[in-house]
BADO-525314 format. One line per 3 residues: number of its first residue (from 0); their letters; for each residue x, y, z of C-alpha. Coordinates in nm, 4 decimals. Layout:
residues N
NUM> a> X:Y:Z ~ ... $
This chain:
residues 607
0> xxx> -10.5107:-1.9595:-0.1105 ~ -10.4585:-1.6921:0.1486 ~ -10.8073:-1.5453:0.1396 $
3> xxx> -10.8029:-1.1755:0.2055 ~ -11.1168:-1.1832:0.4044 ~ -10.8576:-1.3442:0.6263 $
6> xxx> -10.5225:-1.1883:0.5459 ~ -10.4240:-0.8608:0.3863 ~ -10.0586:-0.7827:0.3236 $
9> xxx> -9.9471:-0.4227:0.3746 ~ -9.7447:-0.2350:0.1145 ~ -9.6150:0.1161:0.0789 $
12> xxx> -9.8168:0.3626:-0.1268 ~ -9.5511:0.3600:-0.3957 ~ -9.5703:-0.0189:-0.4236 $
15> xxx> -9.9478:-0.0007:-0.4535 ~ -9.9375:0.1873:-0.7834 ~ -10.1610:-0.0154:-1.0093 $
18> xxx> -9.9891:-0.2357:-1.2619 ~ -9.6411:-0.1234:-1.1632 ~ -9.3699:-0.3818:-1.2100 $
21> xxx> -9.1563:-0.4633:-0.9102 ~ -8.7796:-0.4946:-0.9093 ~ -8.6941:-0.8583:-0.9630 $
24> xxx> -8.3949:-1.0565:-0.8447 ~ -8.2495:-1.3760:-0.9747 ~ -8.1617:-1.6901:-0.7746 $
27> xxx> -7.8304:-1.5373:-0.6742 ~ -7.9941:-1.2231:-0.5418 ~ -7.8853:-0.9973:-0.8314 $
30> xxx> -8.1422:-0.7616:-0.9877 ~ -8.2973:-0.8799:-1.3142 ~ -8.2365:-0.6322:-1.5953 $
33> xxx> -8.5270:-0.4018:-1.6841 ~ -8.7223:-0.5280:-1.9825 ~ -8.6763:-0.8947:-1.8945 $
36> xxx> -9.0167:-1.0634:-1.9486 ~ -9.2176:-1.1443:-1.6363 ~ -9.2231:-1.5171:-1.5615 $
39> xxx> -9.5540:-1.6948:-1.6094 ~ -9.4789:-2.0354:-1.4678 ~ -9.1713:-2.2430:-1.4223 $
42> xxx> -9.1960:-2.6171:-1.4717 ~ -8.8720:-2.8140:-1.4543 ~ -8.7231:-3.1244:-1.3042 $
45> xxx> -8.6824:-2.9265:-0.9826 ~ -9.0518:-2.8507:-0.9350 ~ -9.3428:-2.6305:-1.0353 $
48> xxx> -9.3633:-2.2563:-0.9661 ~ -9.6636:-2.0492:-1.0784 ~ -9.6491:-1.6702:-1.1157 $
51> xxx> -9.9649:-1.5052:-0.9825 ~ -9.8505:-1.1440:-1.0229 ~ -9.8543:-1.0611:-0.6521 $
54> xxx> -9.6068:-1.3447:-0.5950 ~ -9.5449:-1.7062:-0.6885 ~ -9.7055:-2.0303:-0.5785 $
57> xxx> -9.4407:-2.2915:-0.5118 ~ -9.5915:-2.6398:-0.5214 ~ -9.3734:-2.8180:-0.2684 $
60> xxx> -9.4904:-3.1702:-0.3543 ~ -9.3381:-3.1355:-0.7029 ~ -8.9851:-3.0818:-0.5700 $
63> xxx> -8.7448:-3.3669:-0.5078 ~ -8.5184:-3.1818:-0.2618 ~ -8.5963:-2.9174:-0.0019 $
66> xxx> -8.2818:-2.7276:-0.0976 ~ -8.4419:-2.6595:-0.4369 ~ -8.7446:-2.5083:-0.2623 $
69> xxx> -8.5109:-2.2871:-0.0601 ~ -8.3429:-2.1692:-0.3823 ~ -8.6785:-2.0691:-0.5282 $
72> xxx> -8.7963:-1.8835:-0.2186 ~ -8.4660:-1.6987:-0.2003 ~ -8.5211:-1.5697:-0.5553 $
75> xxx> -8.8423:-1.3949:-0.4500 ~ -8.8944:-1.0602:-0.6270 ~ -8.8669:-0.7409:-0.4253 $
78> xxx> -9.2163:-0.6362:-0.3171 ~ -9.3691:-0.9786:-0.3894 ~ -9.5086:-1.2471:-0.1616 $
81> xxx> -9.4202:-1.6039:-0.2577 ~ -9.5970:-1.8953:-0.0894 ~ -9.4834:-2.2567:-0.0767 $
84> xxx> -9.7704:-2.5013:-0.0255 ~ -9.7904:-2.8827:0.0048 ~ -9.4241:-2.9202:0.0999 $
87> xxx> -9.3440:-3.2428:0.2810 ~ -9.2008:-3.1728:0.6292 ~ -9.1986:-2.7925:0.5967 $
90> xxx> -9.0848:-2.7565:0.9571 ~ -8.7587:-2.9281:0.8690 ~ -8.6782:-2.6725:0.5986 $
93> xxx> -8.7660:-2.3808:0.8281 ~ -8.5549:-2.5228:1.1105 ~ -8.2549:-2.5216:0.8769 $
96> xxx> -8.3083:-2.1644:0.7542 ~ -8.4813:-1.9938:1.0499 ~ -8.3443:-1.6481:0.9643 $
99> xxx> -8.4897:-1.6629:0.6137 ~ -8.8080:-1.8704:0.6220 ~ -9.1049:-1.9190:0.8532 $
102> xxx> -9.4220:-2.1269:0.8841 ~ -9.7215:-1.9109:0.7924 ~ -9.9518:-1.8789:1.0991 $
105> xxx> -10.2583:-1.9801:0.8974 ~ -10.4981:-2.2737:0.8966 ~ -10.5706:-2.4716:0.5806 $
108> xxx> -10.9322:-2.5609:0.4996 ~ -11.0613:-2.7963:0.2298 ~ -11.3986:-2.8089:0.0545 $
111> xxx> -11.4819:-3.1472:-0.1034 ~ -11.6268:-3.1222:-0.4526 ~ -11.8334:-3.3577:-0.6674 $
114> xxx> -12.0701:-3.5913:-0.4874 ~ -11.9095:-3.5079:-0.1527 ~ -11.9698:-3.1348:-0.1856 $
117> xxx> -12.1846:-3.0059:0.1064 ~ -12.5196:-2.8601:0.0072 ~ -12.4413:-2.5358:0.1960 $
120> xxx> -12.1589:-2.4626:-0.0465 ~ -12.3853:-2.4821:-0.3511 ~ -12.5903:-2.1680:-0.2878 $
123> xxx> -12.4883:-1.8062:-0.2568 ~ -12.6513:-1.5910:-0.5232 ~ -12.6910:-1.2204:-0.4421 $
126> xxx> -12.9564:-1.0159:-0.6206 ~ -12.8083:-0.7714:-0.8743 ~ -12.4626:-0.9275:-0.8518 $
129> xxx> -12.2959:-1.0919:-1.1511 ~ -12.0033:-1.3308:-1.1101 ~ -11.7944:-1.3521:-1.4283 $
132> xxx> -11.4348:-1.4084:-1.5405 ~ -11.1826:-1.1248:-1.5355 ~ -11.1694:-1.0078:-1.8969 $
135> xxx> -10.9351:-0.7160:-1.9588 ~ -10.7041:-0.4458:-1.8219 ~ -10.9972:-0.2458:-1.6858 $
138> xxx> -11.1029:-0.5431:-1.4767 ~ -10.7428:-0.5941:-1.3636 ~ -10.7193:-0.2278:-1.2596 $
141> xxx> -11.0389:-0.2663:-1.0588 ~ -10.9034:-0.5812:-0.8921 ~ -10.5818:-0.4011:-0.8030 $
144> xxx> -10.7801:-0.1163:-0.6501 ~ -10.9610:-0.3637:-0.4259 ~ -10.6309:-0.5309:-0.3360 $
147> xxx> -10.4775:-0.1942:-0.2448 ~ -10.7764:-0.0854:-0.0332 ~ -10.7466:-0.4056:0.1673 $
150> xxx> -10.3700:-0.3744:0.2204 ~ -10.2832:-0.6541:-0.0209 ~ -10.0004:-0.6942:-0.2699 $
153> xxx> -10.1052:-0.5698:-0.6137 ~ -10.0066:-0.7357:-0.9405 ~ -9.8976:-0.6161:-1.2873 $
156> xxx> -10.2106:-0.5685:-1.4964 ~ -10.0766:-0.7688:-1.7912 ~ -9.9995:-1.0662:-1.5639 $
159> xxx> -10.3528:-1.0705:-1.4228 ~ -10.5036:-1.0535:-1.7725 ~ -10.2745:-1.3261:-1.9097 $
162> xxx> -10.3417:-1.5528:-1.6135 ~ -10.7182:-1.5074:-1.6452 ~ -10.6944:-1.6266:-2.0059 $
165> xxx> -10.5074:-1.9422:-1.9028 ~ -10.6742:-2.2685:-1.8057 ~ -10.4428:-2.2784:-1.5054 $
168> xxx> -10.6401:-1.9973:-1.3403 ~ -11.0050:-1.9201:-1.2771 ~ -10.9936:-1.5498:-1.2017 $
171> xxx> -11.3461:-1.4272:-1.1266 ~ -11.4858:-1.0863:-1.0394 ~ -11.8137:-0.9769:-0.8827 $
174> xxx> -11.9862:-0.7014:-1.0777 ~ -12.2573:-0.4924:-0.9122 ~ -12.5688:-0.3705:-1.0912 $
177> xxx> -12.3873:-0.0389:-1.1467 ~ -12.1222:-0.2165:-1.3525 ~ -11.8585:-0.1628:-1.0844 $
180> xxx> -11.6292:-0.4514:-0.9888 ~ -11.6778:-0.4983:-0.6144 ~ -11.5056:-0.8294:-0.5426 $
183> xxx> -11.2626:-1.0868:-0.6773 ~ -11.1454:-1.4432:-0.6287 ~ -10.8682:-1.6498:-0.7886 $
186> xxx> -10.8719:-2.0252:-0.8289 ~ -10.5758:-2.2374:-0.9378 ~ -10.6431:-2.5659:-1.1163 $
189> xxx> -10.3700:-2.8051:-1.0049 ~ -10.4486:-3.0512:-1.2831 ~ -10.3890:-2.7846:-1.5487 $
192> xxx> -10.0729:-2.6689:-1.3733 ~ -9.8943:-2.9979:-1.3073 ~ -10.1335:-3.2888:-1.3772 $
195> xxx> -10.2108:-3.3279:-1.0086 ~ -10.2957:-3.6958:-0.9452 ~ -10.5187:-3.5888:-0.6549 $
198> xxx> -10.7283:-3.3711:-0.8923 ~ -10.7064:-3.0773:-0.6524 ~ -10.7432:-2.7005:-0.6754 $
201> xxx> -10.6780:-2.4039:-0.4503 ~ -10.8374:-2.0674:-0.3780 ~ -10.6427:-1.7420:-0.3525 $
204> xxx> -10.7162:-1.3722:-0.3008 ~ -11.0839:-1.3796:-0.2101 ~ -11.1623:-1.0200:-0.1215 $
207> xxx> -11.4311:-0.7555:-0.1673 ~ -11.4655:-0.3790:-0.1581 ~ -11.6250:-0.3459:0.1831 $
210> xxx> -11.7559:0.0016:0.0984 ~ -11.9565:-0.1002:-0.2091 ~ -12.0016:-0.4788:-0.2153 $
213> xxx> -12.3459:-0.6038:-0.1031 ~ -12.3641:-0.8562:0.1820 ~ -12.2904:-1.2086:0.0647 $
216> xxx> -12.0524:-1.1086:-0.2153 ~ -11.7672:-1.3178:-0.0758 ~ -11.9865:-1.6280:-0.0461 $
219> xxx> -12.1176:-1.5769:-0.3994 ~ -11.7641:-1.5614:-0.5379 ~ -11.6637:-1.8733:-0.3475 $
222> xxx> -11.9717:-2.0662:-0.4637 ~ -11.9191:-1.9641:-0.8256 ~ -11.5561:-2.0771:-0.8150 $
225> xxx> -11.6540:-2.4118:-0.6612 ~ -11.9178:-2.4594:-0.9345 ~ -11.6616:-2.4082:-1.2099 $
228> xxx> -11.4104:-2.6422:-1.0458 ~ -11.6883:-2.8967:-1.0024 ~ -11.7583:-2.8781:-1.3746 $
231> xxx> -11.3911:-2.9527:-1.4400 ~ -11.4130:-3.2639:-1.2251 ~ -11.1873:-3.1410:-0.9475 $
234> xxx> -11.1991:-3.3343:-0.6188 ~ -11.1460:-3.0469:-0.3743 ~ -11.0491:-2.6831:-0.3315 $
237> xxx> -10.8139:-2.5686:-0.0540 ~ -10.7671:-2.2287:0.1069 ~ -10.5722:-2.0907:0.4017 $
240> xxx> -10.6891:-1.8352:0.6543 ~ -10.5067:-1.6612:0.9387 ~ -10.5765:-1.8464:1.2607 $
243> xxx> -10.6876:-1.5210:1.4249 ~ -10.9588:-1.4501:1.1648 ~ -11.2496:-1.6135:1.3432 $
246> xxx> -11.5123:-1.4448:1.1233 ~ -11.3783:-1.5918:0.7998 ~ -11.3274:-1.9305:0.9644 $
249> xxx> -11.6937:-1.9399:1.0733 ~ -11.8001:-1.8686:0.7142 ~ -11.5869:-2.1478:0.5711 $
252> xxx> -11.6989:-2.3999:0.8288 ~ -12.0631:-2.3076:0.7673 ~ -12.0097:-2.3747:0.3961 $
255> xxx> -11.8673:-2.7208:0.4662 ~ -11.4912:-2.6611:0.4652 ~ -11.2918:-2.8796:0.7050 $
258> xxx> -10.9443:-2.8396:0.8528 ~ -10.6414:-3.0149:0.7062 ~ -10.2863:-3.0323:0.8343 $
261> xxx> -10.1290:-2.8545:0.5359 ~ -9.8801:-2.5783:0.6206 ~ -9.7411:-2.2941:0.4091 $
264> xxx> -9.3823:-2.1673:0.4092 ~ -9.2956:-1.8045:0.3348 ~ -8.9839:-1.5953:0.3211 $
267> xxx> -8.9056:-1.3410:0.5909 ~ -8.9505:-1.0174:0.3988 ~ -9.0912:-0.6740:0.4925 $
270> xxx> -9.4380:-0.7629:0.3611 ~ -9.4594:-1.0630:0.5922 ~ -9.3089:-0.9013:0.9019 $
273> xxx> -9.6286:-0.8939:1.1054 ~ -9.6636:-1.2695:1.0544 ~ -9.3272:-1.3712:1.1998 $
276> xxx> -9.2171:-1.0888:1.4320 ~ -9.3124:-1.1199:1.7982 ~ -9.5748:-0.8844:1.9336 $
279> xxx> -9.4391:-0.5558:2.0667 ~ -9.3683:-0.6106:2.4374 ~ -9.5215:-0.3996:2.7103 $
282> xxx> -9.3056:-0.0951:2.7834 ~ -9.1489:-0.0925:2.4353 ~ -9.2785:0.2554:2.3512 $
285> xxx> -9.1085:0.3975:2.6612 ~ -8.7619:0.2784:2.5610 ~ -8.4995:0.5295:2.4506 $
288> xxx> -8.3464:0.4890:2.1008 ~ -8.0396:0.3072:2.2380 ~ -8.2464:0.0285:2.3940 $
291> xxx> -8.5113:0.0256:2.1208 ~ -8.2577:-0.0520:1.8466 ~ -8.1520:-0.3641:2.0397 $
294> xxx> -8.5135:-0.4691:2.0985 ~ -8.5958:-0.4208:1.7293 ~ -8.3066:-0.6367:1.6126 $
297> xxx> -8.3875:-0.9088:1.8654 ~ -8.7557:-0.9178:1.7669 ~ -8.6598:-0.9273:1.3993 $
300> xxx> -8.4773:-1.2544:1.4685 ~ -8.7619:-1.4048:1.6695 ~ -8.5863:-1.3561:2.0025 $
303> xxx> -8.8295:-1.2983:2.2886 ~ -8.8006:-0.9468:2.4317 ~ -8.9226:-0.8454:2.7774 $
306> xxx> -8.8885:-0.4836:2.8857 ~ -8.7943:-0.5156:3.2521 ~ -8.7291:-0.1446:3.3136 $
309> xxx> -8.8196:0.0904:3.0267 ~ -8.6767:0.4075:3.1845 ~ -8.3467:0.2317:3.2490 $
312> xxx> -8.3453:0.0740:2.9006 ~ -8.3240:-0.2728:3.0523 ~ -8.4336:-0.5810:2.8553 $
315> xxx> -8.4501:-0.9556:2.9088 ~ -8.3785:-1.1390:2.5812 ~ -8.4559:-1.5096:2.5451 $
318> xxx> -8.3923:-1.7514:2.2619 ~ -8.4282:-2.1226:2.3218 ~ -8.2739:-2.1989:2.6590 $
321> xxx> -8.0531:-1.8869:2.6658 ~ -8.1494:-1.5648:2.8459 ~ -7.9399:-1.2459:2.8524 $
324> xxx> -8.0114:-0.9214:3.0350 ~ -7.9110:-0.5980:2.8662 ~ -7.9179:-0.2288:2.9389 $
327> xxx> -7.8877:-0.0655:2.5978 ~ -7.5518:-0.2026:2.4696 ~ -7.4363:-0.3190:2.8128 $
330> xxx> -7.4996:-0.6869:2.8811 ~ -7.4170:-0.9618:3.1238 ~ -7.1277:-1.0527:2.8955 $
333> xxx> -6.9439:-0.7418:3.0159 ~ -6.7866:-0.8332:3.3481 ~ -6.7915:-0.6044:3.6501 $
336> xxx> -6.4122:-0.5838:3.6267 ~ -6.4211:-0.4707:3.2624 ~ -6.6936:-0.2198:3.3425 $
339> xxx> -6.4895:-0.0747:3.6297 ~ -6.1878:-0.0369:3.4003 ~ -6.3920:0.1896:3.1737 $
342> xxx> -6.5707:0.3641:3.4584 ~ -6.2530:0.5237:3.5967 ~ -6.0664:0.7145:3.3275 $
345> xxx> -5.7409:0.6913:3.5242 ~ -5.7610:0.3104:3.5216 ~ -5.8446:0.3134:3.1503 $
348> xxx> -5.5349:0.5236:3.0810 ~ -5.3132:0.2959:3.2867 ~ -5.4311:-0.0249:3.1162 $
351> xxx> -5.3997:0.1193:2.7672 ~ -5.0520:0.2564:2.8436 ~ -4.9419:-0.0855:2.9708 $
354> xxx> -5.0698:-0.2345:2.6438 ~ -4.8399:0.0001:2.4506 ~ -5.1209:0.2249:2.3259 $
357> xxx> -5.1030:0.6034:2.3024 ~ -5.2787:0.8319:2.5529 ~ -5.2291:1.2035:2.6349 $
360> xxx> -5.0083:1.2928:2.9296 ~ -5.2119:1.3345:3.2447 ~ -5.2231:1.3405:3.6226 $
363> xxx> -5.4712:1.3299:3.9083 ~ -5.5562:1.6753:4.0408 ~ -5.4178:1.7452:4.3893 $
366> xxx> -5.5348:2.1026:4.4337 ~ -5.1802:2.2295:4.5061 ~ -4.8659:2.3361:4.3224 $
369> xxx> -4.8407:2.0052:4.1381 ~ -5.1460:2.0987:3.9299 ~ -4.9881:2.4290:3.8287 $
372> xxx> -4.6573:2.2578:3.7537 ~ -4.8335:2.0165:3.5180 ~ -5.0159:2.3068:3.3481 $
375> xxx> -4.6854:2.4934:3.3013 ~ -4.5181:2.1804:3.1620 ~ -4.7776:2.0703:2.9032 $
378> xxx> -4.9650:2.3910:2.8210 ~ -5.3466:2.3943:2.7696 ~ -5.5241:2.1086:2.9463 $
381> xxx> -5.8571:1.9310:2.9721 ~ -6.0045:1.8871:3.3192 ~ -6.2585:1.6088:3.3714 $
384> xxx> -6.4101:1.3971:3.6481 ~ -6.2289:1.0653:3.6756 ~ -6.5701:0.8969:3.6704 $
387> xxx> -6.8684:1.0307:3.4783 ~ -7.0446:1.0364:3.1465 ~ -7.2258:1.2552:2.8916 $
390> xxx> -6.9608:1.5270:2.9187 ~ -7.0660:1.6388:3.2653 ~ -6.8070:1.8469:3.4482 $
393> xxx> -6.5545:1.8614:3.1627 ~ -6.3654:2.1828:3.0847 ~ -6.1590:2.2027:2.7653 $
396> xxx> -5.8760:2.4448:2.6913 ~ -5.7743:2.5543:3.0414 ~ -5.4682:2.7829:3.0224 $
399> xxx> -5.4552:3.0001:3.3360 ~ -5.4077:2.9056:3.7055 ~ -5.7392:3.0660:3.8065 $
402> xxx> -5.9262:2.8799:3.5321 ~ -5.7578:2.5557:3.6393 ~ -5.8804:2.5927:3.9968 $
405> xxx> -6.2335:2.6682:3.8737 ~ -6.2307:2.3714:3.6371 ~ -6.1143:2.1333:3.9100 $
408> xxx> -6.3889:2.2628:4.1398 ~ -6.6500:2.2063:3.8666 ~ -6.5298:1.8529:3.7993 $
411> xxx> -6.5430:1.7675:4.1701 ~ -6.9161:1.8372:4.1716 ~ -6.9500:1.5134:3.9738 $
414> xxx> -6.6638:1.3081:4.1190 ~ -6.4146:1.3708:4.4013 ~ -6.1313:1.2427:4.1824 $
417> xxx> -6.0346:1.4692:3.8928 ~ -5.8110:1.4005:3.5938 ~ -5.6009:1.6672:3.4215 $
420> xxx> -5.4830:1.5847:3.0694 ~ -5.2831:1.7717:2.8103 ~ -5.5048:1.9190:2.5387 $
423> xxx> -5.4508:1.7380:2.2101 ~ -5.5867:1.8882:1.8914 ~ -5.7767:1.6846:1.6373 $
426> xxx> -6.1089:1.5343:1.5387 ~ -6.3178:1.3619:1.8069 ~ -6.3433:1.0014:1.6849 $
429> xxx> -6.5707:0.7322:1.8312 ~ -6.4991:0.3718:1.7328 ~ -6.7410:0.0946:1.8298 $
432> xxx> -6.5779:-0.2436:1.8862 ~ -6.7978:-0.5522:1.9329 ~ -6.6528:-0.8958:2.0000 $
435> xxx> -6.3067:-0.7459:1.9358 ~ -6.4002:-0.6357:1.5865 ~ -6.4431:-0.2778:1.4643 $
438> xxx> -6.8067:-0.2330:1.3607 ~ -6.8437:0.1437:1.3235 ~ -6.6442:0.4655:1.3363 $
441> xxx> -6.7732:0.8195:1.3428 ~ -6.6393:1.1696:1.3863 ~ -6.8286:1.3688:1.6467 $
444> xxx> -6.8440:1.7438:1.6154 ~ -6.9491:2.0008:1.8763 ~ -7.2843:2.1745:1.8439 $
447> xxx> -7.2854:2.4471:1.5782 ~ -7.5274:2.7075:1.4539 ~ -7.5441:2.8824:1.1176 $
450> xxx> -7.6358:3.2479:1.0933 ~ -7.9269:3.3728:0.8822 ~ -7.8782:3.7480:0.9329 $
453> xxx> -8.2139:3.7676:1.1121 ~ -8.1972:3.5864:1.4460 ~ -7.9601:3.6339:1.7364 $
456> xxx> -7.7280:3.3659:1.8751 ~ -7.9652:3.2626:2.1535 ~ -8.2537:3.2117:1.9127 $
459> xxx> -8.0369:3.0126:1.6720 ~ -7.9155:2.7880:1.9539 ~ -8.2716:2.7236:2.0689 $
462> xxx> -8.3818:2.6384:1.7154 ~ -8.0900:2.4021:1.6578 ~ -8.1515:2.2448:1.9978 $
465> xxx> -8.5134:2.1704:1.9034 ~ -8.3984:2.0116:1.5767 ~ -8.1423:1.7930:1.7538 $
468> xxx> -8.4010:1.6869:2.0133 ~ -8.6501:1.5947:1.7423 ~ -8.3870:1.3954:1.5520 $
471> xxx> -8.2741:1.1983:1.8578 ~ -8.5963:1.1398:2.0474 ~ -8.5072:1.4084:2.3006 $
474> xxx> -8.1604:1.2677:2.3708 ~ -7.9627:1.5614:2.2274 ~ -8.0105:1.9251:2.3308 $
477> xxx> -7.7816:2.2298:2.3404 ~ -7.7733:2.3803:2.6906 ~ -7.7546:2.7588:2.7188 $
480> xxx> -7.5193:2.7724:3.0178 ~ -7.1949:2.9379:3.1215 ~ -6.9859:2.7137:2.8953 $
483> xxx> -7.1973:2.7983:2.5909 ~ -7.1789:3.1703:2.6674 ~ -6.8016:3.1444:2.7173 $
486> xxx> -6.7465:2.9651:2.3848 ~ -6.9616:3.2221:2.2034 ~ -6.7690:3.5064:2.3677 $
489> xxx> -6.4344:3.3555:2.2674 ~ -6.5541:3.3675:1.9057 ~ -6.6220:3.7403:1.9429 $
492> xxx> -6.9996:3.7346:1.9793 ~ -7.2560:3.8023:2.2482 ~ -7.5692:3.5950:2.2972 $
495> xxx> -7.7980:3.8723:2.1680 ~ -7.5875:3.9446:1.8567 ~ -7.7437:3.8638:1.5188 $
498> xxx> -7.5187:3.6117:1.3475 ~ -7.4366:3.7066:0.9846 ~ -7.5911:3.4921:0.7145 $
501> xxx> -7.3822:3.1823:0.6427 ~ -7.1537:3.2272:0.9446 ~ -7.1002:2.8918:1.1207 $
504> xxx> -7.0417:2.9253:1.4941 ~ -6.9347:2.6432:1.7262 ~ -7.1142:2.6875:2.0604 $
507> xxx> -6.9758:2.3957:2.2711 ~ -6.6222:2.2772:2.3415 ~ -6.6977:1.9057:2.3485 $
510> xxx> -6.8621:1.6933:2.0826 ~ -7.0849:1.5084:2.3256 ~ -7.4107:1.4065:2.1588 $
513> xxx> -7.6156:1.4835:2.4683 ~ -7.5152:1.8502:2.4447 ~ -7.6079:1.8921:2.0795 $
516> xxx> -7.3071:1.7363:1.9070 ~ -7.3463:1.5692:1.5706 ~ -7.2031:1.2442:1.4428 $
519> xxx> -7.0704:1.1640:1.0939 ~ -6.9939:0.8097:0.9785 ~ -6.6312:0.7485:0.8718 $
522> xxx> -6.6200:0.3694:0.8976 ~ -6.5081:0.3256:0.5369 ~ -6.2301:0.5827:0.5834 $
525> xxx> -6.0829:0.4473:0.9086 ~ -5.7080:0.3892:0.8870 ~ -5.6058:0.0252:0.9528 $
528> xxx> -5.3603:0.1353:1.2228 ~ -5.6413:0.2979:1.4204 ~ -5.8639:-0.0075:1.3753 $
531> xxx> -5.5869:-0.2391:1.4993 ~ -5.5223:-0.0144:1.7995 ~ -5.8924:-0.0156:1.8906 $
534> xxx> -5.9094:-0.3940:1.8785 ~ -5.5974:-0.4091:2.0973 ~ -5.7611:-0.1672:2.3414 $
537> xxx> -6.0765:-0.3796:2.3674 ~ -5.8653:-0.6862:2.4378 ~ -5.6539:-0.5047:2.6970 $
540> xxx> -5.9706:-0.3908:2.8748 ~ -6.1169:-0.7406:2.8228 ~ -6.4524:-0.5930:2.7250 $
543> xxx> -6.6818:-0.7415:2.4554 ~ -6.8588:-0.4149:2.3635 ~ -6.7029:-0.0710:2.3920 $
546> xxx> -6.7081:0.2737:2.2402 ~ -6.3521:0.4077:2.2258 ~ -6.2960:0.7837:2.2076 $
549> xxx> -5.9847:0.9062:2.0296 ~ -5.8406:1.2310:1.9007 ~ -5.7054:1.2076:1.5457 $
552> xxx> -5.5803:1.4580:1.2871 ~ -5.8078:1.2748:1.0414 ~ -5.9737:0.9308:1.0527 $
555> xxx> -5.7819:0.8169:0.7436 ~ -5.4432:0.8921:0.8997 ~ -5.2644:0.6608:1.1486 $
558> xxx> -5.1863:0.9165:1.4226 ~ -5.4142:0.8963:1.7293 ~ -5.4422:0.9092:2.1059 $
561> xxx> -5.7026:0.7338:2.3216 ~ -5.9118:0.9553:2.5476 ~ -6.1479:0.7103:2.7175 $
564> xxx> -6.3521:0.3916:2.6790 ~ -6.7294:0.3664:2.7174 ~ -6.8791:0.0388:2.8370 $
567> xxx> -7.2272:0.1320:2.7044 ~ -7.1889:0.3007:2.3630 ~ -7.5011:0.4285:2.1912 $
570> xxx> -7.5547:0.1875:1.9021 ~ -7.8332:0.3984:1.7511 ~ -7.5853:0.6771:1.6772 $
573> xxx> -7.4035:0.4765:1.4103 ~ -7.6632:0.3846:1.1527 ~ -7.6351:0.2596:0.8816 $
576> xxx> -7.3515:0.0508:1.0294 ~ -7.4795:-0.2840:1.1654 ~ -7.4070:-0.2151:1.5319 $
579> xxx> -7.7290:-0.3691:1.6665 ~ -7.6906:-0.6726:1.4397 ~ -7.3363:-0.7416:1.5615 $
582> xxx> -7.4420:-0.6865:1.9246 ~ -7.7198:-0.9459:1.8973 ~ -7.4780:-1.1761:1.7107 $
585> xxx> -7.2569:-1.1570:2.0197 ~ -7.5441:-1.2326:2.2578 ~ -7.7050:-1.5064:2.0477 $
588> xxx> -7.4525:-1.6399:1.7940 ~ -7.6959:-1.9106:1.6856 ~ -7.9277:-1.6473:1.5348 $
591> xxx> -7.6711:-1.5093:1.2929 ~ -7.7835:-1.5068:0.9301 ~ -7.6276:-1.7996:0.7421 $
594> xxx> -7.3611:-1.7044:0.4933 ~ -7.4204:-1.9974:0.2590 ~ -7.7202:-2.2005:0.1492 $
597> xxx> -7.7954:-2.5126:0.3487 ~ -7.7615:-2.8413:0.1642 ~ -7.8885:-3.1860:0.2667 $
600> xxx> -7.5365:-3.3260:0.2941 ~ -7.4461:-3.0672:0.5532 ~ -7.1531:-2.9454:0.3463 $
603> xxx> -7.3237:-2.6578:0.1684 ~ -7.3369:-2.4060:0.4509 ~ -7.4712:-2.3303:0.7935 $
606> x> -7.8002:-2.5065:0.8770 $
């Protein structure tokens, strides 16, 4: 019914391979074993489902319960497009499964047949054009080529041929004088399918090759189909067209089609995304990856997204009567008190210590003998601004009094208050906790280069920096500054030295992503003791979303110390973990995907 003069459905190039079978799934969502025969049609006490190759037609009026329709739509094959038509109260079903189903934004038009058929719909011959049934695999290949050129879902060749031979379908093609197939249309005879008491029919996949089809090909196909349905004694033929396709609508109205109130229901799948996702908001393209991942997840759920400040990464998200402002992963749900606890590393340390959690020994720099006494007592230290982010002003591995004074002076450029902590060895671990639940964990490693025996250290750093920038949308770069030169020198190299082939050289002390660090997912390996400690830390700080930084000998061992807490962790750094999904769950719990199938009694799962 969805005429492709009106609606094309995009697919990947791989999916467009002619005649290729798609992966199929059963009602429970499990893949169907290769070699299982393709379904033709399914007629049972639950209702009628007709396989069209590109997807299935689900005749809603033949089902006794809406839950049975939901079961069928959930069993949709990967890469297919199922359509439910003539369902009573489709809006009720969609309201119960809004994360899975949607009302197709199309209009349904009906052409009366028989004595009531308008005269305008009885003419449409084009000179040199032959309208005939689809006959064989060559015709099916040609039809699939036209589908693919128009961004439509293709169908297995054998299914198209078998359907064309059935009285359920009237699959016609338009053949030019050259013998080339330049257009196609599919009719479905409802009487042949399920003994329709209304004697109806429907029209699907009307499309032409716009490069080779002569003007009027689409009208000729439509007229020929109506003639054949007329001969069968059918009362009407229905079609649906996207509401935005004014050109196709004008054609149908000119031919005598009139609007009906019929609605179609479809499943939210990648093919249908453009039909149910909101339009991209103004300013979206200017967002950084950390804000864009939140916007993408919100739009996927049908939440309205307004970009209020693209450079700042600020969004206004609205669903129903609820509106939440966010800046990347920071939202109104994080209180000013919780934010201030993370903002000052000394306060973070104090709160975590009071909660019985482990932190390195530390003190506030005074600039006098107390600093030296602390250095003498604990050995190598880390010097950092008490307030700051992105690794600015941090010096790692300070051992000498002169270096300590220099490090404190550097840190004070970013904050007047400076924290001195004992240096603890281990992996730099970031754990993301959302709604007091661990969602992701990753080990962060400082920027490294690998020698090729040809280029010097500076050139290798610049190359790696360009790669990191490209991979992160410009967020991660390796600075060539005094710290980088110092780290390189400590490894025994100079910046103009050619690094031997295969030699891996760490060029930064900290694993901060903004200075070229890399991140490696270890969520599945995280030791339960660390996970429990991180949840306890989020509760002690009373913060709904946080990125906790720890030092650990290994993520699968229980030993750890907390370094700091971030009130605005970068969710985009932790794919494939569902950080954005859990964040939007927190903001709009009503949009969470249901875990069980809805049932009419209300006992079968979330509505």
